[in-house]
C-alpha positions in Angstrom: 37.9 17.2 -5.8 35.2 18.5 -3.5 31.9 17.2 -2.3 30.3 19.6 -4.8 32.0 17.5 -7.6 30.0 14.5 -6.4 26.7 16.3 -6.2 27.2 17.7 -9.7 27.8 14.2 -11.1 24.4 13.8 -12.8 24.9 10.1 -13.5 25.8 9.4 -9.9 22.9 11.5 -8.5 20.4 9.7 -10.7 21.7 6.3 -9.7 21.8 7.5 -6.1 18.2 8.6 -6.3 17.2 5.3 -7.8 18.9 3.5 -5.0 17.2 5.8 -2.4 13.7 5.1 -3.8 14.2 1.3 -3.8 15.6 1.4 -0.2 12.6 3.4 1.0 10.3 0.8 -0.6 12.3 -2.1 1.0 11.7 -0.8 4.5 8.0 -0.3 3.9 7.9 -3.9 2.6 10.1 -5.3 5.4 8.0 -4.1 8.4 4.8 -5.1 6.5 5.9 -8.7 6.0 6.8 -9.2 9.7 3.6 -7.5 10.9 1.6 -9.7 8.5 3.2 -12.9 9.8 3.4 -12.0 13.5 0.2 -10.0 14.0 -2.3 -10.8 11.2 -1.5 -14.5 10.6 -0.3 -15.1 14.2 2.6 -17.3 13.1 5.0 -19.0 15.5 8.7 -18.0 15.9 9.8 -20.7 13.5 7.8 -19.3 10.7 9.2 -15.8 11.3 12.7 -17.3 11.1 11.7 -18.9 7.8 11.2 -15.4 6.3 14.9 -14.7 6.9 15.8 -18.2 5.5 13.8 -17.6 2.4 15.6 -14.4 1.8 19.1 -15.7 2.8 19.1 -19.0 1.0 19.5 -17.6 -2.6 22.0 -15.1 -1.3 24.1 -17.8 0.2 23.9 -20.2 -2.8 24.0 -17.8 -5.7 25.6 -14.5 -4.6 29.2 -15.8 -4.8 28.7 -16.5 -8.5 26.8 -13.4 -9.6 29.7 -11.1 -9.3 31.7 -13.1 -11.8 28.6 -13.3 -14.1 28.0 -9.5 -14.2 31.7 -8.4 -14.2 31.8 -7.4 -17.9 28.1 -6.6 -18.2 26.5 -3.1 -18.2 25.8 -2.5 -14.5 23.0 0.0 -15.1 21.1 -2.5 -17.3 21.6 -5.2 -14.7 20.2 -3.0 -12.0 17.3 -1.9 -14.2 16.3 -5.5 -15.0 16.6 -6.5 -11.4 14.3 -3.6 -10.3 11.6 -4.4 -12.8 11.6 -8.1 -12.1 11.5 -7.5 -8.3 8.6 -5.0 -8.8 6.5 -7.7 -10.6 7.2 -10.3 -7.9 6.3 -7.7 -5.2 3.0 -6.9 -6.8 2.2 -10.6 -6.9 2.5 -10.8 -3.1 -0.7 -8.8 -2.9 -2.7 -11.8 -4.1 -1.1 -14.5 -2.0 -2.5 -15.7 1.3 -0.7 -19.0 1.6 2.3 -18.5 3.8 4.5 -21.1 2.1 3.8 -19.7 -1.4 4.5 -16.3 0.1 7.9 -17.5 1.2 8.6 -18.9 -2.2 8.0 -15.5 -3.8 10.3 -13.9 -1.2 13.0 -16.3 -2.1 12.6 -15.5 -5.8 12.9 -11.8 -5.1 16.0 -12.5 -3.1 17.5 -14.5 -6.0 17.1 -11.4 -8.2 18.7 -9.2 -5.5 21.9 -11.2 -5.7 22.8 -9.4 -9.0 21.8 -6.0 -7.7 24.2 -5.6 -4.8 27.5 -6.3 -6.7 26.3 -4.2 -9.7 25.5 -1.3 -7.3 29.0 -1.6 -5.7 30.8 -1.8 -9.0 29.0 1.1 -10.6 30.5 3.4 -8.0 34.0 2.6 -9.3 32.9 3.5 -12.8 31.2 6.9 -12.1 32.9 8.2 -9.0 36.5 9.4 -8.7 38.7 7.5 -6.2 39.0 10.6 -4.0 35.2 10.7 -3.5 34.5 7.0 -2.9 34.2 7.4 0.8 31.7 10.2 0.4 29.7 8.1 -2.2 29.6 5.1 0.1 28.6 7.3 3.0 25.8 8.9 0.9 24.5 5.5 0.0 24.6 4.4 3.7 22.9 7.6 4.7 20.1 7.0 2.2 19.6 3.5 3.4 19.4 4.5 7.0 17.2 7.5 6.4 14.8 5.1 4.6 15.1 2.9 7.7 13.8 5.8 9.7 10.9 6.9 7.4 9.9 3.5 6.0 9.2 1.5 9.2 7.4 4.2 11.2 5.2 5.3 8.3 4.8 1.7 7.1 3.9 0.4 10.5 1.3 3.2 10.9 -0.2 2.5 7.5 -0.2 -1.2 8.2 -2.0 -0.7 11.5 -4.6 1.8 10.1 -5.2 0.0 6.8 -3.3 -3.2 5.9 0.3 -4.5 5.6 -0.5 -5.1 1.9 -0.6 -1.3 1.3 3.1 -1.2 2.3 4.0 -4.0 -0.1 2.2 -2.1 -2.9 4.2 1.0 -2.1 7.4 -1.0 -2.4 6.4 -2.1 -5.9 5.7 1.5 -6.9 9.1 2.7 -5.7 10.8 -0.1 -7.6 9.1 1.0 -10.8 10.2 4.7 -10.2 13.7 3.5 -9.5 13.8 1.5 -12.7 12.6 4.6 -14.7 15.5 6.6 -13.4 18.0 3.9 -14.4 16.3 3.7 -17.8 17.0 7.4 -18.3 20.7 6.8 -17.5 20.9 3.9 -19.8 19.3 5.8 -22.7 21.9 8.5 -22.4 24.7 5.9 -22.7 26.8 7.5 -19.9 28.1 4.3 -18.5 30.2 1.4 -20.0 29.8 -2.3 -19.5 33.2 -2.6 -17.9 35.8 -0.3 -16.5 38.7 -2.0 -18.3 39.3 -4.7 -20.8 41.0 -7.6 -19.1 42.2 -11.0 -20.2 39.5 -13.6 -20.6 39.4 -16.1 -17.8 37.0 -19.0 -17.3 34.0 -18.5 -15.1 35.4 -20.8 -12.4 38.8 -19.2 -12.8 37.4 -15.8 -12.0 35.3 -17.3 -9.1 38.5 -18.9 -7.6 40.3 -15.6 -8.1 37.7 -13.8 -6.1 38.2 -16.2 -3.1 42.0 -15.9 -3.5 41.8 -12.1 -3.2 39.8 -12.4 0.0 42.0 -15.0 1.5 45.2 -13.2 0.7 44.0 -9.7 1.6 44.2 -9.6 5.4 42.0 -6.6 5.9 39.2 -8.2 3.7 39.6 -11.6 5.4 39.5 -10.1 8.9 36.6 -7.9 8.2 34.5 -10.6 6.5 35.2 -13.2 9.2 34.2 -11.1 12.2 31.3 -9.5 10.3 30.0 -13.0 9.8 30.2 -13.8 13.5 28.6 -10.5 14.4 25.8 -10.9 11.9 25.3 -14.5 13.2 24.8 -13.3 16.8 22.4 -10.5 15.8 20.4 -12.6 13.4 19.7 -15.3 16.0 17.3 -12.9 17.6 16.6 -10.1 15.1 13.5 -11.8 13.5 12.2 -12.7 16.9 11.7 -9.1 18.1 8.1 -9.1 16.8 7.5 -12.1 19.0 9.0 -10.2 22.0 6.8 -7.2 21.6 3.8 -9.2 20.7 4.3 -10.8 24.1 5.0 -7.5 26.0 2.7 -5.2 24.1 0.2 -7.2 22.1 -2.1 -4.2 21.3 0.7 -2.0 20.0 2.1 -3.4 16.7 3.2 0.0 15.7 6.1 -0.2 18.3 8.0 -2.4 15.9 7.9 0.3 13.3 9.1 2.9 15.8 12.0 0.7 16.9 13.1 0.1 13.3 13.0 3.8 12.6 15.1 4.6 15.7 17.6 2.0 14.6 17.8 4.1 11.4 18.3 7.3 13.4 21.3 5.8 15.2 22.8 4.6 11.9 22.3 8.0 10.3 24.1 9.7 13.2 27.2 7.5 13.0 27.3 7.6 9.2 27.1 11.4 9.1 29.9 11.5 11.6 32.1 9.2 9.5 31.3 10.9 6.2 33.4 13.9 7.2 36.5 11.8 6.6 38.3 10.6 3.5 39.7 7.4 5.1 38.8 5.1 8.0 41.8 4.4 10.2 41.9 0.8 11.6 38.4 -0.3 10.4 38.6 -3.3 12.8 38.5 -0.9 15.8 35.2 0.4 14.4 34.0 -3.2 14.2 34.8 -3.7 17.9 32.8 -0.7 18.8 30.0 -2.1 16.6 30.0 -5.4 18.5 29.9 -3.6 21.8 26.9 -1.5 20.8 25.0 -4.5 19.5 25.9 -6.6 22.6 24.7 -3.9 25.0 21.4 -3.7 23.2 20.6 -7.4 23.0 21.7 -8.0 26.7 19.5 -5.1 27.8 16.5 -6.3 25.7 16.8 -9.6 27.5 15.6 -7.9 30.7 12.5 -6.1 29.2 9.2 -6.7 31.0 5.6 -5.7 30.3 6.1 -2.6 32.5 8.7 -1.2 30.1 8.6 2.5 29.2 8.8 3.2 25.4 11.9 5.4 25.9 13.9 2.3 26.9 13.4 0.3 23.6 13.9 3.5 21.5 17.2 4.3 23.2 18.3 0.7 22.7 17.3 1.0 19.0 19.5 4.1 18.6 22.5 2.3 20.0 21.6 -0.7 17.8 21.7 1.7 14.9 25.2 2.8 15.9 26.4 -0.8 15.7 24.6 -1.6 12.5 25.8 1.6 10.8 29.4 1.0 11.7 29.3 -2.6 10.4 27.8 -1.4 7.1 30.2 1.5 6.5 33.3 -0.6 7.5 32.3 -3.4 5.1 31.6 -1.2 2.1 34.6 1.0 2.7 36.9 -2.1 2.9 35.4 -3.6 -0.2 35.9 -0.3 -2.1 39.5 0.4 -1.0 40.9 -3.2 -1.1 39.6 -4.0 -4.6 39.9 -2.5 -8.1 37.4 -2.0 -10.9 38.0 -5.5 -12.2 37.5 -7.4 -8.9 35.0 -5.4 -6.9 31.9 -7.1 -8.3 33.1 -10.6 -7.4 34.4 -9.6 -4.0 31.1 -7.8 -3.2 29.1 -10.8 -4.2 31.3 -13.1 -2.1 30.8 -10.8 0.9 27.1 -10.9 0.3 27.2 -14.7 0.2 29.2 -14.9 3.4 26.9 -12.6 5.3 23.8 -14.4 3.9 25.2 -17.7 5.2 24.9 -16.3 8.8 21.4 -15.0 8.0 20.5 -18.5 6.7 21.6 -20.4 9.7 21.2 -18.1 12.7 17.4 -17.4 12.6 16.8 -21.2 12.6 19.1 -21.6 15.6 17.5 -18.7 17.3 14.0 -19.9 16.7 14.9 -23.3 18.0 16.3 -21.8 21.2 13.4 -19.4 21.6 10.9 -22.3 21.3 12.8 -24.2 24.1 14.0 -21.4 26.4 11.8 -18.4 25.5 13.0 -15.1 24.0 14.6 -13.4 27.1 17.5 -15.8 27.8 18.3 -16.1 24.1 18.6 -12.3 23.9 21.0 -12.3 26.8 23.1 -15.1 25.4 23.4 -13.3 22.1 24.5 -10.1 23.8 27.2 -12.0 25.7 28.3 -13.7 22.5 28.8 -10.3 20.9 30.9 -9.1 23.8 33.1 -12.2 23.3 33.4 -11.5 19.6 34.5 -7.9 20.4 37.1 -9.1 22.8 38.5 -11.7 20.4 38.6 -9.1 17.6 40.5 -6.7 19.9 43.0 -9.4 20.8 43.6 -10.4 17.2 43.2 -7.0 15.4 47.0 -6.7 14.7 46.6 -9.4 12.1 44.7 -7.0 9.8 47.0 -4.1 10.3 49.9 -5.0 8.0 50.5 -1.3 7.2 50.4 2.0 9.0 46.9 3.4 9.3 46.0 6.3 7.1 45.9 9.7 8.7 42.4 10.8 9.7 41.7 13.4 7.1 38.5 15.4 6.9 36.8 15.7 3.5 37.3 19.0 1.8 34.2 21.1 1.6 
């Protein structure tokens, strides 16, 4: 089948458009929240770390179970309910000025998101042929990173000119539009609740089976383990970048939006390159390249001073985007190719839980170190840690390659 077959898949394109709208809103929202805390409320590094904790805690505790819960449910209906509920909570943020209550609402939004990710991964298996999975994953990744380009730069500009709350409102609107698209798919009845009928297991039996799949599938285990370490290294300092640029350029909050956008540009470039291929050979090699890109950026950021030229951070952001894009595509591709329609939801949710654990712990560790040592040495240490992870991944990568790599085949056009 050709790429045209995917674009002519009306159900996929509507789901894809829904996903794209919600992703655009998320990046408007994300930059607004950090600007609100760092520049408007002048919060300390620890409070910025608690934003990540509020988002990651439900993901860590709940994500590993939601895949089992939604496995035989209608995935479109699940995504629709998640979008509507998240929109209502997002609009409620407009009326909250207490930082702790604000964090509680962020945590509730994150709880709802735990059912959206596995449903989104599972629906691809239902509506896209196996031969087009790589292109579907690449399109989703391209959409997410394009949103990362547009959302932060426009959001940061609007936040600086008007208010960060305007960006939060825009996120709520995009979620409503996304839910309307999903409702149109649901009303046509073009999707089923489950791809296949399978034997009925207990909830805990299915949960244990999900872990067994990961532990016995070497590619999944290898990818998940090193992705966890990589995310940990990055998340120690990721939420502290507003602190860095508040210190280096206190009168230019829009820089954070530009940096987030250029991260998106880097990710789009690498995803467009990879989308030409049907299969990824040796995904762990791509992870190694990812770690090197991320390490170079964090180490370089550790030497920024107040005399920096804007081109420096923007170039770093593009390289950071290369690393982030590689990690995202490798993880989604491995999940899609190493699972089937019956297991993808639970494996996706377990991956989400594993990654969220690093996001839960790392920002607190990073904030503690920044309070003691300041931001620059912590950035340098994180960069060196990523180089070490890359080296260890290279030395142990043969563990994951229990079969010959697939030939590097370009997508038919």
